[in-house]
mmCIF entry with sequence, helices, sheets and N, C-alpha, C, O atoms, coordinates in Angstrom:
data_MODEL
# 
_entry.id   MODEL 
# 
_entity.id                         1 
_entity.type                       polymer 
_entity.pdbx_number_of_molecules   1 
# 
_entity_poly.entity_id                      1 
_entity_poly.type                           'polypeptide(L)' 
_entity_poly.nstd_linkage                   no 
_entity_poly.nstd_monomer                   no 
_entity_poly.pdbx_seq_one_letter_code       MVFLWTGSFSSLLHLYHDLAGVILFLFFFCAIVFFAPEMGGYFLEIPNFQEPDS 
_entity_poly.pdbx_seq_one_letter_code_can   MVFLWTGSFSSLLHLYHDLAGVILFLFFFCAIVFFAPEMGGYFLEIPNFQEPDS 
_entity_poly.pdbx_strand_id                 A 
# 
loop_
_entity_poly_seq.entity_id 
_entity_poly_seq.num 
_entity_poly_seq.mon_id 
_entity_poly_seq.hetero 
1 1  MET n 
1 2  VAL n 
1 3  PHE n 
1 4  LEU n 
1 5  TRP n 
1 6  THR n 
1 7  GLY n 
1 8  SER n 
1 9  PHE n 
1 10 SER n 
1 11 SER n 
1 12 LEU n 
1 13 LEU n 
1 14 HIS n 
1 15 LEU n 
1 16 TYR n 
1 17 HIS n 
1 18 ASP n 
1 19 LEU n 
1 20 ALA n 
1 21 GLY n 
1 22 VAL n 
1 23 ILE n 
1 24 LEU n 
1 25 PHE n 
1 26 LEU n 
1 27 PHE n 
1 28 PHE n 
1 29 PHE n 
1 30 CYS n 
1 31 ALA n 
1 32 ILE n 
1 33 VAL n 
1 34 PHE n 
1 35 PHE n 
1 36 ALA n 
1 37 PRO n 
1 38 GLU n 
1 39 MET n 
1 40 GLY n 
1 41 GLY n 
1 42 TYR n 
1 43 PHE n 
1 44 LEU n 
1 45 GLU n 
1 46 ILE n 
1 47 PRO n 
1 48 ASN n 
1 49 PHE n 
1 50 GLN n 
1 51 GLU n 
1 52 PRO n 
1 53 ASP n 
1 54 SER n 
# 
_struct_asym.id          A 
_struct_asym.entity_id   1 
# 
loop_
_struct_conf.conf_type_id 
_struct_conf.id 
_struct_conf.pdbx_PDB_helix_id 
_struct_conf.beg_label_comp_id 
_struct_conf.beg_label_asym_id 
_struct_conf.beg_label_seq_id 
_struct_conf.pdbx_beg_PDB_ins_code 
_struct_conf.end_label_comp_id 
_struct_conf.end_label_asym_id 
_struct_conf.end_label_seq_id 
_struct_conf.pdbx_end_PDB_ins_code 
_struct_conf.beg_auth_comp_id 
_struct_conf.beg_auth_asym_id 
_struct_conf.beg_auth_seq_id 
_struct_conf.end_auth_comp_id 
_struct_conf.end_auth_asym_id 
_struct_conf.end_auth_seq_id 
_struct_conf.pdbx_PDB_helix_class 
_struct_conf.details 
_struct_conf.pdbx_PDB_helix_length 
HELX_P HELX_P1 AA1 PHE A 9  ? PHE A 35 ? PHE A 9  PHE A 35 1 ? 27 
HELX_P HELX_P2 AA2 MET A 39 ? GLY A 41 ? MET A 39 GLY A 41 5 ? 3  
HELX_P HELX_P3 AA3 ILE A 46 ? PHE A 49 ? ILE A 46 PHE A 49 5 ? 4  
# 
_struct_conf_type.id          HELX_P 
_struct_conf_type.criteria    ? 
_struct_conf_type.reference   ? 
# 
loop_
_atom_site.group_PDB 
_atom_site.id 
_atom_site.type_symbol 
_atom_site.label_atom_id 
_atom_site.label_alt_id 
_atom_site.label_comp_id 
_atom_site.label_asym_id 
_atom_site.label_entity_id 
_atom_site.label_seq_id 
_atom_site.pdbx_PDB_ins_code 
_atom_site.Cartn_x 
_atom_site.Cartn_y 
_atom_site.Cartn_z 
_atom_site.occupancy 
_atom_site.B_iso_or_equiv 
_atom_site.pdbx_formal_charge 
_atom_site.auth_seq_id 
_atom_site.auth_comp_id 
_atom_site.auth_asym_id 
_atom_site.auth_atom_id 
_atom_site.pdbx_PDB_model_num 
ATOM 1   N N  . MET A 1 1  ? -41.878  -81.983  -70.091  1.00 0.00 ? 1  MET A N  1 
ATOM 2   C CA . MET A 1 1  ? -42.676  -82.099  -71.248  1.00 0.00 ? 1  MET A CA 1 
ATOM 3   C C  . MET A 1 1  ? -42.652  -80.798  -72.051  1.00 0.00 ? 1  MET A C  1 
ATOM 4   O O  . MET A 1 1  ? -42.787  -79.720  -71.471  1.00 0.00 ? 1  MET A O  1 
ATOM 5   N N  . VAL A 1 2  ? -42.487  -80.874  -73.335  1.00 0.00 ? 2  VAL A N  1 
ATOM 6   C CA . VAL A 1 2  ? -42.332  -79.719  -74.230  1.00 0.00 ? 2  VAL A CA 1 
ATOM 7   C C  . VAL A 1 2  ? -43.600  -79.558  -74.998  1.00 0.00 ? 2  VAL A C  1 
ATOM 8   O O  . VAL A 1 2  ? -44.029  -80.488  -75.680  1.00 0.00 ? 2  VAL A O  1 
ATOM 9   N N  . PHE A 1 3  ? -44.237  -78.371  -74.909  1.00 0.00 ? 3  PHE A N  1 
ATOM 10  C CA . PHE A 1 3  ? -45.376  -78.045  -75.784  1.00 0.00 ? 3  PHE A CA 1 
ATOM 11  C C  . PHE A 1 3  ? -44.876  -77.394  -77.061  1.00 0.00 ? 3  PHE A C  1 
ATOM 12  O O  . PHE A 1 3  ? -43.963  -76.569  -77.022  1.00 0.00 ? 3  PHE A O  1 
ATOM 13  N N  . LEU A 1 4  ? -45.461  -77.753  -78.177  1.00 0.00 ? 4  LEU A N  1 
ATOM 14  C CA . LEU A 1 4  ? -45.069  -77.202  -79.464  1.00 0.00 ? 4  LEU A CA 1 
ATOM 15  C C  . LEU A 1 4  ? -45.937  -76.012  -79.919  1.00 0.00 ? 4  LEU A C  1 
ATOM 16  O O  . LEU A 1 4  ? -45.861  -75.579  -81.069  1.00 0.00 ? 4  LEU A O  1 
ATOM 17  N N  . TRP A 1 5  ? -46.745  -75.505  -79.011  1.00 0.00 ? 5  TRP A N  1 
ATOM 18  C CA . TRP A 1 5  ? -47.614  -74.388  -79.391  1.00 0.00 ? 5  TRP A CA 1 
ATOM 19  C C  . TRP A 1 5  ? -46.806  -73.094  -79.343  1.00 0.00 ? 5  TRP A C  1 
ATOM 20  O O  . TRP A 1 5  ? -46.210  -72.761  -78.318  1.00 0.00 ? 5  TRP A O  1 
ATOM 21  N N  . THR A 1 6  ? -46.792  -72.367  -80.463  1.00 0.00 ? 6  THR A N  1 
ATOM 22  C CA . THR A 1 6  ? -45.989  -71.185  -80.547  1.00 0.00 ? 6  THR A CA 1 
ATOM 23  C C  . THR A 1 6  ? -46.842  -69.890  -80.469  1.00 0.00 ? 6  THR A C  1 
ATOM 24  O O  . THR A 1 6  ? -46.287  -68.791  -80.438  1.00 0.00 ? 6  THR A O  1 
ATOM 25  N N  . GLY A 1 7  ? -48.183  -70.019  -80.437  1.00 0.00 ? 7  GLY A N  1 
ATOM 26  C CA . GLY A 1 7  ? -49.051  -68.862  -80.380  1.00 0.00 ? 7  GLY A CA 1 
ATOM 27  C C  . GLY A 1 7  ? -49.231  -68.365  -79.008  1.00 0.00 ? 7  GLY A C  1 
ATOM 28  O O  . GLY A 1 7  ? -48.609  -68.861  -78.069  1.00 0.00 ? 7  GLY A O  1 
ATOM 29  N N  . SER A 1 8  ? -50.086  -67.376  -78.863  1.00 0.00 ? 8  SER A N  1 
ATOM 30  C CA . SER A 1 8  ? -50.357  -66.829  -77.511  1.00 0.00 ? 8  SER A CA 1 
ATOM 31  C C  . SER A 1 8  ? -51.409  -67.664  -76.852  1.00 0.00 ? 8  SER A C  1 
ATOM 32  O O  . SER A 1 8  ? -52.024  -68.524  -77.483  1.00 0.00 ? 8  SER A O  1 
ATOM 33  N N  . PHE A 1 9  ? -51.623  -67.410  -75.557  1.00 0.00 ? 9  PHE A N  1 
ATOM 34  C CA . PHE A 1 9  ? -52.606  -68.126  -74.783  1.00 0.00 ? 9  PHE A CA 1 
ATOM 35  C C  . PHE A 1 9  ? -54.055  -67.746  -75.328  1.00 0.00 ? 9  PHE A C  1 
ATOM 36  O O  . PHE A 1 9  ? -54.962  -68.577  -75.354  1.00 0.00 ? 9  PHE A O  1 
ATOM 37  N N  . SER A 1 10 ? -54.199  -66.518  -75.732  1.00 0.00 ? 10 SER A N  1 
ATOM 38  C CA . SER A 1 10 ? -55.523  -66.094  -76.251  1.00 0.00 ? 10 SER A CA 1 
ATOM 39  C C  . SER A 1 10 ? -55.890  -66.825  -77.541  1.00 0.00 ? 10 SER A C  1 
ATOM 40  O O  . SER A 1 10 ? -57.055  -67.166  -77.750  1.00 0.00 ? 10 SER A O  1 
ATOM 41  N N  . SER A 1 11 ? -54.895  -67.069  -78.414  1.00 0.00 ? 11 SER A N  1 
ATOM 42  C CA . SER A 1 11 ? -55.186  -67.781  -79.642  1.00 0.00 ? 11 SER A CA 1 
ATOM 43  C C  . SER A 1 11 ? -55.522  -69.277  -79.334  1.00 0.00 ? 11 SER A C  1 
ATOM 44  O O  . SER A 1 11 ? -56.311  -69.907  -80.039  1.00 0.00 ? 11 SER A O  1 
ATOM 45  N N  . LEU A 1 12 ? -54.905  -69.804  -78.278  1.00 0.00 ? 12 LEU A N  1 
ATOM 46  C CA . LEU A 1 12 ? -55.202  -71.168  -77.890  1.00 0.00 ? 12 LEU A CA 1 
ATOM 47  C C  . LEU A 1 12 ? -56.679  -71.256  -77.349  1.00 0.00 ? 12 LEU A C  1 
ATOM 48  O O  . LEU A 1 12 ? -57.369  -72.239  -77.619  1.00 0.00 ? 12 LEU A O  1 
ATOM 49  N N  . LEU A 1 13 ? -57.128  -70.272  -76.625  1.00 0.00 ? 13 LEU A N  1 
ATOM 50  C CA . LEU A 1 13 ? -58.496  -70.254  -76.182  1.00 0.00 ? 13 LEU A CA 1 
ATOM 51  C C  . LEU A 1 13 ? -59.471  -70.162  -77.359  1.00 0.00 ? 13 LEU A C  1 
ATOM 52  O O  . LEU A 1 13 ? -60.512  -70.819  -77.352  1.00 0.00 ? 13 LEU A O  1 
ATOM 53  N N  . HIS A 1 14 ? -59.146  -69.366  -78.350  1.00 0.00 ? 14 HIS A N  1 
ATOM 54  C CA . HIS A 1 14 ? -59.973  -69.275  -79.543  1.00 0.00 ? 14 HIS A CA 1 
ATOM 55  C C  . HIS A 1 14 ? -60.039  -70.604  -80.265  1.00 0.00 ? 14 HIS A C  1 
ATOM 56  O O  . HIS A 1 14 ? -61.106  -71.003  -80.733  1.00 0.00 ? 14 HIS A O  1 
ATOM 57  N N  . LEU A 1 15 ? -58.921  -71.293  -80.362  1.00 0.00 ? 15 LEU A N  1 
ATOM 58  C CA . LEU A 1 15 ? -58.849  -72.596  -80.988  1.00 0.00 ? 15 LEU A CA 1 
ATOM 59  C C  . LEU A 1 15 ? -59.795  -73.589  -80.270  1.00 0.00 ? 15 LEU A C  1 
ATOM 60  O O  . LEU A 1 15 ? -60.554  -74.301  -80.928  1.00 0.00 ? 15 LEU A O  1 
ATOM 61  N N  . TYR A 1 16 ? -59.750  -73.634  -78.966  1.00 0.00 ? 16 TYR A N  1 
ATOM 62  C CA . TYR A 1 16 ? -60.611  -74.547  -78.216  1.00 0.00 ? 16 TYR A CA 1 
ATOM 63  C C  . TYR A 1 16 ? -62.120  -74.137  -78.396  1.00 0.00 ? 16 TYR A C  1 
ATOM 64  O O  . TYR A 1 16 ? -63.014  -74.977  -78.503  1.00 0.00 ? 16 TYR A O  1 
ATOM 65  N N  . HIS A 1 17 ? -62.318  -72.853  -78.419  1.00 0.00 ? 17 HIS A N  1 
ATOM 66  C CA . HIS A 1 17 ? -63.697  -72.366  -78.578  1.00 0.00 ? 17 HIS A CA 1 
ATOM 67  C C  . HIS A 1 17 ? -64.246  -72.755  -79.908  1.00 0.00 ? 17 HIS A C  1 
ATOM 68  O O  . HIS A 1 17 ? -65.397  -73.180  -80.004  1.00 0.00 ? 17 HIS A O  1 
ATOM 69  N N  . ASP A 1 18 ? -63.415  -72.614  -80.995  1.00 0.00 ? 18 ASP A N  1 
ATOM 70  C CA . ASP A 1 18 ? -63.864  -73.005  -82.337  1.00 0.00 ? 18 ASP A CA 1 
ATOM 71  C C  . ASP A 1 18 ? -64.041  -74.533  -82.465  1.00 0.00 ? 18 ASP A C  1 
ATOM 72  O O  . ASP A 1 18 ? -64.962  -75.010  -83.129  1.00 0.00 ? 18 ASP A O  1 
ATOM 73  N N  . LEU A 1 19 ? -63.124  -75.292  -81.804  1.00 0.00 ? 19 LEU A N  1 
ATOM 74  C CA . LEU A 1 19 ? -63.280  -76.741  -81.825  1.00 0.00 ? 19 LEU A CA 1 
ATOM 75  C C  . LEU A 1 19 ? -64.557  -77.204  -81.167  1.00 0.00 ? 19 LEU A C  1 
ATOM 76  O O  . LEU A 1 19 ? -65.151  -78.199  -81.584  1.00 0.00 ? 19 LEU A O  1 
ATOM 77  N N  . ALA A 1 20 ? -64.985  -76.493  -80.142  1.00 0.00 ? 20 ALA A N  1 
ATOM 78  C CA . ALA A 1 20 ? -66.211  -76.889  -79.445  1.00 0.00 ? 20 ALA A CA 1 
ATOM 79  C C  . ALA A 1 20 ? -67.394  -76.723  -80.407  1.00 0.00 ? 20 ALA A C  1 
ATOM 80  O O  . ALA A 1 20 ? -68.279  -77.576  -80.473  1.00 0.00 ? 20 ALA A O  1 
ATOM 81  N N  . GLY A 1 21 ? -67.392  -75.560  -81.184  1.00 0.00 ? 21 GLY A N  1 
ATOM 82  C CA . GLY A 1 21 ? -68.483  -75.358  -82.134  1.00 0.00 ? 21 GLY A CA 1 
ATOM 83  C C  . GLY A 1 21 ? -68.478  -76.358  -83.263  1.00 0.00 ? 21 GLY A C  1 
ATOM 84  O O  . GLY A 1 21 ? -69.540  -76.801  -83.701  1.00 0.00 ? 21 GLY A O  1 
ATOM 85  N N  . VAL A 1 22 ? -67.307  -76.723  -83.744  1.00 0.00 ? 22 VAL A N  1 
ATOM 86  C CA . VAL A 1 22 ? -67.204  -77.736  -84.805  1.00 0.00 ? 22 VAL A CA 1 
ATOM 87  C C  . VAL A 1 22 ? -67.736  -79.097  -84.303  1.00 0.00 ? 22 VAL A C  1 
ATOM 88  O O  . VAL A 1 22 ? -68.521  -79.757  -84.984  1.00 0.00 ? 22 VAL A O  1 
ATOM 89  N N  . ILE A 1 23 ? -67.298  -79.493  -83.118  1.00 0.00 ? 23 ILE A N  1 
ATOM 90  C CA . ILE A 1 23 ? -67.754  -80.730  -82.572  1.00 0.00 ? 23 ILE A CA 1 
ATOM 91  C C  . ILE A 1 23 ? -69.260  -80.801  -82.341  1.00 0.00 ? 23 ILE A C  1 
ATOM 92  O O  . ILE A 1 23 ? -69.893  -81.832  -82.567  1.00 0.00 ? 23 ILE A O  1 
ATOM 93  N N  . LEU A 1 24 ? -69.818  -79.676  -81.885  1.00 0.00 ? 24 LEU A N  1 
ATOM 94  C CA . LEU A 1 24 ? -71.241  -79.583  -81.659  1.00 0.00 ? 24 LEU A CA 1 
ATOM 95  C C  . LEU A 1 24 ? -71.986  -79.708  -83.002  1.00 0.00 ? 24 LEU A C  1 
ATOM 96  O O  . LEU A 1 24 ? -72.975  -80.432  -83.121  1.00 0.00 ? 24 LEU A O  1 
ATOM 97  N N  . PHE A 1 25 ? -71.471  -78.969  -84.014  1.00 0.00 ? 25 PHE A N  1 
ATOM 98  C CA . PHE A 1 25 ? -72.105  -79.084  -85.374  1.00 0.00 ? 25 PHE A CA 1 
ATOM 99  C C  . PHE A 1 25 ? -72.031  -80.475  -85.927  1.00 0.00 ? 25 PHE A C  1 
ATOM 100 O O  . PHE A 1 25 ? -73.012  -80.973  -86.481  1.00 0.00 ? 25 PHE A O  1 
ATOM 101 N N  . LEU A 1 26 ? -70.859  -81.138  -85.791  1.00 0.00 ? 26 LEU A N  1 
ATOM 102 C CA . LEU A 1 26 ? -70.758  -82.457  -86.328  1.00 0.00 ? 26 LEU A CA 1 
ATOM 103 C C  . LEU A 1 26 ? -71.630  -83.476  -85.570  1.00 0.00 ? 26 LEU A C  1 
ATOM 104 O O  . LEU A 1 26 ? -72.108  -84.444  -86.161  1.00 0.00 ? 26 LEU A O  1 
ATOM 105 N N  . PHE A 1 27 ? -71.829  -83.261  -84.301  1.00 0.00 ? 27 PHE A N  1 
ATOM 106 C CA . PHE A 1 27 ? -72.725  -84.149  -83.449  1.00 0.00 ? 27 PHE A CA 1 
ATOM 107 C C  . PHE A 1 27 ? -74.118  -84.055  -84.035  1.00 0.00 ? 27 PHE A C  1 
ATOM 108 O O  . PHE A 1 27 ? -74.712  -85.094  -84.323  1.00 0.00 ? 27 PHE A O  1 
ATOM 109 N N  . PHE A 1 28 ? -74.678  -82.861  -84.228  1.00 0.00 ? 28 PHE A N  1 
ATOM 110 C CA . PHE A 1 28 ? -76.057  -82.730  -84.740  1.00 0.00 ? 28 PHE A CA 1 
ATOM 111 C C  . PHE A 1 28 ? -76.176  -83.148  -86.180  1.00 0.00 ? 28 PHE A C  1 
ATOM 112 O O  . PHE A 1 28 ? -77.184  -83.735  -86.574  1.00 0.00 ? 28 PHE A O  1 
ATOM 113 N N  . PHE A 1 29 ? -75.176  -82.859  -86.966  1.00 0.00 ? 29 PHE A N  1 
ATOM 114 C CA . PHE A 1 29 ? -75.158  -83.239  -88.373  1.00 0.00 ? 29 PHE A CA 1 
ATOM 115 C C  . PHE A 1 29 ? -75.192  -84.728  -88.509  1.00 0.00 ? 29 PHE A C  1 
ATOM 116 O O  . PHE A 1 29 ? -76.004  -85.248  -89.274  1.00 0.00 ? 29 PHE A O  1 
ATOM 117 N N  . CYS A 1 30 ? -74.347  -85.443  -87.801  1.00 0.00 ? 30 CYS A N  1 
ATOM 118 C CA . CYS A 1 30 ? -74.324  -86.923  -87.873  1.00 0.00 ? 30 CYS A CA 1 
ATOM 119 C C  . CYS A 1 30 ? -75.601  -87.535  -87.283  1.00 0.00 ? 30 CYS A C  1 
ATOM 120 O O  . CYS A 1 30 ? -76.094  -88.545  -87.784  1.00 0.00 ? 30 CYS A O  1 
ATOM 121 N N  . ALA A 1 31 ? -76.123  -86.932  -86.240  1.00 0.00 ? 31 ALA A N  1 
ATOM 122 C CA . ALA A 1 31 ? -77.421  -87.402  -85.672  1.00 0.00 ? 31 ALA A CA 1 
ATOM 123 C C  . ALA A 1 31 ? -78.508  -87.355  -86.682  1.00 0.00 ? 31 ALA A C  1 
ATOM 124 O O  . ALA A 1 31 ? -79.331  -88.265  -86.788  1.00 0.00 ? 31 ALA A O  1 
ATOM 125 N N  . ILE A 1 32 ? -78.508  -86.293  -87.421  1.00 0.00 ? 32 ILE A N  1 
ATOM 126 C CA . ILE A 1 32 ? -79.621  -86.142  -88.437  1.00 0.00 ? 32 ILE A CA 1 
ATOM 127 C C  . ILE A 1 32 ? -79.417  -87.053  -89.608  1.00 0.00 ? 32 ILE A C  1 
ATOM 128 O O  . ILE A 1 32 ? -80.370  -87.667  -90.088  1.00 0.00 ? 32 ILE A O  1 
ATOM 129 N N  . VAL A 1 33 ? -78.158  -87.163  -90.100  1.00 0.00 ? 33 VAL A N  1 
ATOM 130 C CA . VAL A 1 33 ? -77.823  -87.953  -91.281  1.00 0.00 ? 33 VAL A CA 1 
ATOM 131 C C  . VAL A 1 33 ? -78.084  -89.425  -90.992  1.00 0.00 ? 33 VAL A C  1 
ATOM 132 O O  . VAL A 1 33 ? -78.692  -90.130  -91.797  1.00 0.00 ? 33 VAL A O  1 
ATOM 133 N N  . PHE A 1 34 ? -77.616  -89.877  -89.832  1.00 0.00 ? 34 PHE A N  1 
ATOM 134 C CA . PHE A 1 34 ? -77.640  -91.356  -89.575  1.00 0.00 ? 34 PHE A CA 1 
ATOM 135 C C  . PHE A 1 34 ? -78.943  -91.811  -88.881  1.00 0.00 ? 34 PHE A C  1 
ATOM 136 O O  . PHE A 1 34 ? -79.359  -92.953  -89.079  1.00 0.00 ? 34 PHE A O  1 
ATOM 137 N N  . PHE A 1 35 ? -79.591  -90.959  -88.084  1.00 0.00 ? 35 PHE A N  1 
ATOM 138 C CA . PHE A 1 35 ? -80.699  -91.395  -87.273  1.00 0.00 ? 35 PHE A CA 1 
ATOM 139 C C  . PHE A 1 35 ? -82.050  -90.791  -87.716  1.00 0.00 ? 35 PHE A C  1 
ATOM 140 O O  . PHE A 1 35 ? -83.074  -91.391  -87.390  1.00 0.00 ? 35 PHE A O  1 
ATOM 141 N N  . ALA A 1 36 ? -82.129  -89.700  -88.403  1.00 0.00 ? 36 ALA A N  1 
ATOM 142 C CA . ALA A 1 36 ? -83.354  -89.072  -88.767  1.00 0.00 ? 36 ALA A CA 1 
ATOM 143 C C  . ALA A 1 36 ? -83.244  -88.406  -90.143  1.00 0.00 ? 36 ALA A C  1 
ATOM 144 O O  . ALA A 1 36 ? -83.522  -87.212  -90.259  1.00 0.00 ? 36 ALA A O  1 
ATOM 145 N N  . PRO A 1 37 ? -82.848  -89.142  -91.191  1.00 0.00 ? 37 PRO A N  1 
ATOM 146 C CA . PRO A 1 37 ? -82.701  -88.542  -92.484  1.00 0.00 ? 37 PRO A CA 1 
ATOM 147 C C  . PRO A 1 37 ? -84.002  -87.961  -93.124  1.00 0.00 ? 37 PRO A C  1 
ATOM 148 O O  . PRO A 1 37 ? -83.967  -87.035  -93.935  1.00 0.00 ? 37 PRO A O  1 
ATOM 149 N N  . GLU A 1 38 ? -85.117  -88.547  -92.717  1.00 0.00 ? 38 GLU A N  1 
ATOM 150 C CA . GLU A 1 38 ? -86.421  -88.123  -93.263  1.00 0.00 ? 38 GLU A CA 1 
ATOM 151 C C  . GLU A 1 38 ? -86.940  -86.911  -92.607  1.00 0.00 ? 38 GLU A C  1 
ATOM 152 O O  . GLU A 1 38 ? -87.680  -86.168  -93.250  1.00 0.00 ? 38 GLU A O  1 
ATOM 153 N N  . MET A 1 39 ? -86.619  -86.634  -91.370  1.00 0.00 ? 39 MET A N  1 
ATOM 154 C CA . MET A 1 39 ? -86.929  -85.460  -90.586  1.00 0.00 ? 39 MET A CA 1 
ATOM 155 C C  . MET A 1 39 ? -88.488  -85.317  -90.535  1.00 0.00 ? 39 MET A C  1 
ATOM 156 O O  . MET A 1 39 ? -88.986  -84.194  -90.607  1.00 0.00 ? 39 MET A O  1 
ATOM 157 N N  . GLY A 1 40 ? -89.220  -86.372  -90.419  1.00 0.00 ? 40 GLY A N  1 
ATOM 158 C CA . GLY A 1 40 ? -90.691  -86.305  -90.280  1.00 0.00 ? 40 GLY A CA 1 
ATOM 159 C C  . GLY A 1 40 ? -91.367  -85.807  -91.538  1.00 0.00 ? 40 GLY A C  1 
ATOM 160 O O  . GLY A 1 40 ? -92.465  -85.258  -91.437  1.00 0.00 ? 40 GLY A O  1 
ATOM 161 N N  . GLY A 1 41 ? -90.797  -85.957  -92.699  1.00 0.00 ? 41 GLY A N  1 
ATOM 162 C CA . GLY A 1 41 ? -91.387  -85.530  -93.923  1.00 0.00 ? 41 GLY A CA 1 
ATOM 163 C C  . GLY A 1 41 ? -91.063  -84.096  -94.300  1.00 0.00 ? 41 GLY A C  1 
ATOM 164 O O  . GLY A 1 41 ? -91.593  -83.584  -95.286  1.00 0.00 ? 41 GLY A O  1 
ATOM 165 N N  . TYR A 1 42 ? -90.214  -83.446  -93.544  1.00 0.00 ? 42 TYR A N  1 
ATOM 166 C CA . TYR A 1 42 ? -89.881  -82.034  -93.848  1.00 0.00 ? 42 TYR A CA 1 
ATOM 167 C C  . TYR A 1 42 ? -88.751  -81.996  -94.885  1.00 0.00 ? 42 TYR A C  1 
ATOM 168 O O  . TYR A 1 42 ? -88.681  -81.116  -95.743  1.00 0.00 ? 42 TYR A O  1 
ATOM 169 N N  . PHE A 1 43 ? -87.860  -83.013  -94.757  1.00 0.00 ? 43 PHE A N  1 
ATOM 170 C CA . PHE A 1 43 ? -86.664  -82.937  -95.655  1.00 0.00 ? 43 PHE A CA 1 
ATOM 171 C C  . PHE A 1 43 ? -86.924  -83.852  -96.882  1.00 0.00 ? 43 PHE A C  1 
ATOM 172 O O  . PHE A 1 43 ? -86.866  -83.384  -98.019  1.00 0.00 ? 43 PHE A O  1 
ATOM 173 N N  . LEU A 1 44 ? -87.208  -85.140  -96.653  1.00 0.00 ? 44 LEU A N  1 
ATOM 174 C CA . LEU A 1 44 ? -87.572  -86.043  -97.720  1.00 0.00 ? 44 LEU A CA 1 
ATOM 175 C C  . LEU A 1 44 ? -89.088  -86.216  -97.601  1.00 0.00 ? 44 LEU A C  1 
ATOM 176 O O  . LEU A 1 44 ? -89.589  -86.655  -96.565  1.00 0.00 ? 44 LEU A O  1 
ATOM 177 N N  . GLU A 1 45 ? -89.799  -85.874  -98.647  1.00 0.00 ? 45 GLU A N  1 
ATOM 178 C CA . GLU A 1 45 ? -91.277  -85.888  -98.583  1.00 0.00 ? 45 GLU A CA 1 
ATOM 179 C C  . GLU A 1 45 ? -91.817  -87.321  -98.488  1.00 0.00 ? 45 GLU A C  1 
ATOM 180 O O  . GLU A 1 45 ? -91.183  -88.279  -98.931  1.00 0.00 ? 45 GLU A O  1 
ATOM 181 N N  . ILE A 1 46 ? -92.974  -87.426  -97.912  1.00 0.00 ? 46 ILE A N  1 
ATOM 182 C CA . ILE A 1 46 ? -93.625  -88.719  -97.792  1.00 0.00 ? 46 ILE A CA 1 
ATOM 183 C C  . ILE A 1 46 ? -93.904  -89.410  -99.129  1.00 0.00 ? 46 ILE A C  1 
ATOM 184 O O  . ILE A 1 46 ? -93.755  -90.629  -99.211  1.00 0.00 ? 46 ILE A O  1 
ATOM 185 N N  . PRO A 1 47 ? -94.313  -88.663  -100.213 1.00 0.00 ? 47 PRO A N  1 
ATOM 186 C CA . PRO A 1 47 ? -94.548  -89.424  -101.459 1.00 0.00 ? 47 PRO A CA 1 
ATOM 187 C C  . PRO A 1 47 ? -93.293  -90.081  -102.065 1.00 0.00 ? 47 PRO A C  1 
ATOM 188 O O  . PRO A 1 47 ? -93.414  -90.905  -102.972 1.00 0.00 ? 47 PRO A O  1 
ATOM 189 N N  . ASN A 1 48 ? -92.156  -89.746  -101.602 1.00 0.00 ? 48 ASN A N  1 
ATOM 190 C CA . ASN A 1 48 ? -90.923  -90.470  -102.095 1.00 0.00 ? 48 ASN A CA 1 
ATOM 191 C C  . ASN A 1 48 ? -90.887  -91.869  -101.565 1.00 0.00 ? 48 ASN A C  1 
ATOM 192 O O  . ASN A 1 48 ? -90.180  -92.698  -102.137 1.00 0.00 ? 48 ASN A O  1 
ATOM 193 N N  . PHE A 1 49 ? -91.602  -92.199  -100.504 1.00 0.00 ? 49 PHE A N  1 
ATOM 194 C CA . PHE A 1 49 ? -91.551  -93.551  -99.966  1.00 0.00 ? 49 PHE A CA 1 
ATOM 195 C C  . PHE A 1 49 ? -92.811  -94.366  -100.266 1.00 0.00 ? 49 PHE A C  1 
ATOM 196 O O  . PHE A 1 49 ? -92.941  -95.515  -99.842  1.00 0.00 ? 49 PHE A O  1 
ATOM 197 N N  . GLN A 1 50 ? -93.737  -93.747  -101.008 1.00 0.00 ? 50 GLN A N  1 
ATOM 198 C CA . GLN A 1 50 ? -94.978  -94.523  -101.433 1.00 0.00 ? 50 GLN A CA 1 
ATOM 199 C C  . GLN A 1 50 ? -94.668  -95.303  -102.689 1.00 0.00 ? 50 GLN A C  1 
ATOM 200 O O  . GLN A 1 50 ? -93.884  -94.872  -103.534 1.00 0.00 ? 50 GLN A O  1 
ATOM 201 N N  . GLU A 1 51 ? -95.320  -96.500  -102.800 1.00 0.00 ? 51 GLU A N  1 
ATOM 202 C CA . GLU A 1 51 ? -95.160  -97.274  -104.017 1.00 0.00 ? 51 GLU A CA 1 
ATOM 203 C C  . GLU A 1 51 ? -95.872  -96.636  -105.158 1.00 0.00 ? 51 GLU A C  1 
ATOM 204 O O  . GLU A 1 51 ? -96.944  -96.070  -104.947 1.00 0.00 ? 51 GLU A O  1 
ATOM 205 N N  . PRO A 1 52 ? -95.353  -96.687  -106.354 1.00 0.00 ? 52 PRO A N  1 
ATOM 206 C CA . PRO A 1 52 ? -96.039  -96.070  -107.504 1.00 0.00 ? 52 PRO A CA 1 
ATOM 207 C C  . PRO A 1 52 ? -97.264  -96.895  -107.879 1.00 0.00 ? 52 PRO A C  1 
ATOM 208 O O  . PRO A 1 52 ? -97.354  -98.086  -107.580 1.00 0.00 ? 52 PRO A O  1 
ATOM 209 N N  . ASP A 1 53 ? -98.213  -96.220  -108.551 1.00 0.00 ? 53 ASP A N  1 
ATOM 210 C CA . ASP A 1 53 ? -99.387  -96.892  -109.132 1.00 0.00 ? 53 ASP A CA 1 
ATOM 211 C C  . ASP A 1 53 ? -98.911  -97.730  -110.311 1.00 0.00 ? 53 ASP A C  1 
ATOM 212 O O  . ASP A 1 53 ? -98.034  -97.309  -111.066 1.00 0.00 ? 53 ASP A O  1 
ATOM 213 N N  . SER A 1 54 ? -99.488  -98.911  -110.465 1.00 0.00 ? 54 SER A N  1 
ATOM 214 C CA . SER A 1 54 ? -99.140  -99.720  -111.569 1.00 0.00 ? 54 SER A CA 1 
ATOM 215 C C  . SER A 1 54 ? -100.297 -100.046 -112.421 1.00 0.00 ? 54 SER A C  1 
ATOM 216 O O  . SER A 1 54 ? -100.148 -100.745 -113.423 1.00 0.00 ? 54 SER A O  1 
# 
C-alpha cells in the first residue's frame, strides 16, 4: 500500500490535531443550530415568538 503523504510525521500529527478541533466545533455548532436555536431566550429573544397585539 502506498501512502501519498509527502510531509513529515510531525505535520501529520498537527493535521489530525486540527481536524479534531474542527470536528468538535462543527459538532457543537450543528447541535445549537438544529436542536437549540433559541438558546433559552439568550440568542433569539422571547418577544420574537409572541403574537402581536391587534
